[in-house]
Every structure is written in C-alpha cells, then in structure tokens.
N, C-alpha and C positions, 0 to 999 in steps of 0.2 A: 470384333468388338460390338457388344450389344448397345443399342441406343439407350439413353437415360430414361428413367421413369418419368412420366409427365409431371410437370410442376403445377399445372392448373388443378385446384382442388376438385372441381367437377369431373375432370378427366381422371384424377386419382380414384375417385369414387367409382367411375366406370371400369377402370382396370381392376379394382378390387372386386367388383361385382362379377366379373368374368374369370377371376383367378380362383381355381379350385382349391388352392391352399388357404385362401383368405375367406372365401364365401361372403364377400361384402354385400351390403344392402343398398338398394336404390333409395331415392329421396322419399319413397313411400314406406320404407322399412322392410322391403321384401327382398329375399335372396333369389338368385337365378333358379335354384332347385324348387323353391316354393312356387314360383310362377309357372315353371314347366310341369308342375304337378296339378295345376288347375284343370277342372273339367272343361270340356269344349264350350259349355254354356257360359262359363265365366270368361273364357278367352273371347267369345263373341261379344259379350255385353260390356266388358271393361275396355277402356280406350287409352289408358295411360301407361301401358307396359311395352307396347311394340316399339316405342322410340328408344328405350334402353336396351331391348333385346337386339335391335338392329339400328345402331346409331349412324348418323350421317354427318357430313361436313356442312350441312345446311340446317337452319333452325326449323322448328315445327310451329305452325299456326294453331295446332290443336293442343299442344302441351308446352307451356312456358318453361317447364323444368326439363325439357328434352335435352340430353347431352349433345353438344355440337363438337364433333371431332376436329381437333386442331392438328397442325402439322406434326408437332411433337408426338401426339398420341397415335397418329397415322403411322409414323415410323416405328414406334414402339410395338404396336399391335401386329404390324405386318412383318416384323423381323422373323427370320427363319427359326430362331431359337424359341420363339413364343408358341410352342406347341400346345400348351395348356389353354391358351385363349382360343386357338383354332378348334380344339376338341370341344370346348364349351360352346362355341358358336355353332358348331355342327349339331350339337345336342339341341340347341334352340331352334335351328332350322328343321331338324327332324320332327320336333314337336309341332311346329306350325304347319309343316307339310302334312302331317297326320290329321291336323285340324281341317285342312282343305281337302283331304281325301287321297293323299299320295303317300307312297313309301319311297325312301331313298336308300340306295345301296352304293357301297364303295367296293369295287373288285379290281384285282390286278389282271391285266391281259397277259398274253404269252411273253411279251417283252418286259414284263414287270412294271408297266406303267399303270397307275391308278386311274380307273375309269368310274365316273359318277353317273348314276342313272336314277331318274325319278319317274315312277309309274303309278297309275291309278290303283288304289286299293280295291280289293273285292268288295262290292256293295257300295262303293263311293257314290254312285249315281243316286241311290236312295238315301244314304245316310249323311253325306257330306256336301255334295255338289249343290243341293237346293239352297244352301245358305249363301252361296256366292256366285254360282253360275247363272247369272242373269245380266240384263243389260247394264244396270248401274248398281253399285253396292259399295259400302264403305270399305269392305275387304279389298277392293281393287286398289285403293290407295295404299293399304298395308302391303300388298304384294309388290307394288312399285318400290316402296321403301326397302323391302327385303332384298329385291334384286339388286338395287343400287348399293345397299350396305354390303352385301356379299362381295361385290366387285371392289368397292373402295377398300375393304379390309382384307383383300387378298384371296378370297374364295371364288375366283373367277369360274372354275369348272362347275361348282355347285350352282352358281347363278345361271349358267348356260343350260345346265341339265333341268333346272326348274323352268326356265323359259321354254325349253322344248316341250315340257309337259303342258305348259299353258297353251302353247300353239296347238297341240293335239286336242286339248279341251275346247278351245275356240273353234277349231275346224269341225270337230265331231258333233258339237251341240248347237252351234250357231245361235247362242243366246246372249253371249257377251258382246257389249258394244264395241264398235271399232275404235272409239276414243280410248278405252282402257287398253286395248291391244297396242295402240300406238304408243302409249306411255310405257308399257312394259318393254316394247321393242327399243324405245329410246334409252331405257334404263340399262340395257345390256349392250347397246351398239354405239351410243354416243361416246366421244372421248371422255375419259374419266372425270375431267374437271368441269364437265357440263352436265347439270342435273336434267332430268326429263322435262322439267318446266322451263328450261333455258337458262336457269341461274348458273353463273360461272363462279368457280372457286379458284382464284388466281394461283394460290400456292400449289394446287394439285397439277397444274399444267406441266410443270417441269418434270414431274414423275411420269406423266404420259409420254413426254418426249424421250426420256431415258429408256422407257419400255420399247418404244419404236426403234431407237438406235440399237438396242441389244438384239432385237429381232432381225435386223438387217445384217448383223455381223456374221 
C-alpha cells in the first residue's frame, strides 16, 4: 500500500515540482526542467534553487521559503513505488555534478546489482574545479546539502559515490579546507536523524533504528 500524498501545501508543491506528470513550479514560478536547463553561470550566481532541488528535514537560514521535509513527505518520496521522483532527483543530481565537473553513471555488475560511479569530467581541472576547489566557498555548503538530501530521500548509493569523488578531489588537489571535508563526511556517515551541524530531527531516528534492525536480520 502506497503512503498517502502529503497534506502540507508546501510539501504538495514540492511533490508536484518533482512529479514528471505534473511539472509543478516552485515558489519562484520555476519548473525543475527550467532550472536544470540554466547555464553554469546562473547556477553559480543564483542561490534560491538548491533548497528545492535537494530538500532537507531542516530549515535554511539562506532561504525562508526553503521546503522542510516532514515525516509524511519523507515516507511518500522514499516509497519504492515512487520511481518518478527518484528519476527526477537523479536528473537534478547529474546536472549539479556536471556543474562541479563530474559525470555520474549507473551500471549493472555481473550479479545484476546497480553500481553508481562519479568521476571527474575531462577538462574539469580547468573548466569546473576553479569555481569551488578552494579552501572556502559557498558551493561547499551546497554540496553538504546535496549529500544529506540524497541520503534522507533514499539515494544512499548516489550520496556515497559523490562523496568518494569529493575525497578524491580533496586528496588530489589539497586546496579544500579540512572543515568542509569534515561536514561532507558527517553528511554521509552520521545517523540519518543528525544533520552535519549537529541538529537532530526526532522523527527520523525511528527510521534509522528500523534500518539497523533490518541489516541485522
């Protein structure tokens, strides 16, 4: 049985935004397709879209209209039947990874299991890395959000593949600050109910417990 559609109007807008059949608009009147078609220069300079592309169960101090995922929406979006949302979020991820200088692939191994890989694009060092491979940058906050949002909304493999690429970049260029790497690591390794800054989301904790119990079976 599929979970019910969210009742919160803001969450209904978020679901419609990611629904390929609806192609809803965010509070700025923009569809997902329109945002993903922006040039890199606009993705860099505009700051009010990343919160709707990669929503979190925590609010944003940078965008008062940022959608805050509630329990009802968490269950709805993570449900196995919601393939349309997962495909749409993967499109958003692929676009942002391209912006940062990475390609993402999904391939099946010999056992039929899907394997996700994120690798540097050809020419990334000259064309993409200069905008964010530095000690401090606003894109580091965006990356933390992306990693956590992927995990919260059920794309754990994609989050870990992106993190592996970030570790490679950190080790290869030695330009990114240790503080940023610490937050990225926390985004992928902390229990799901704890945000990288230590904020706790009480209702998420029981789902982390269920995940652990299932793994032990």
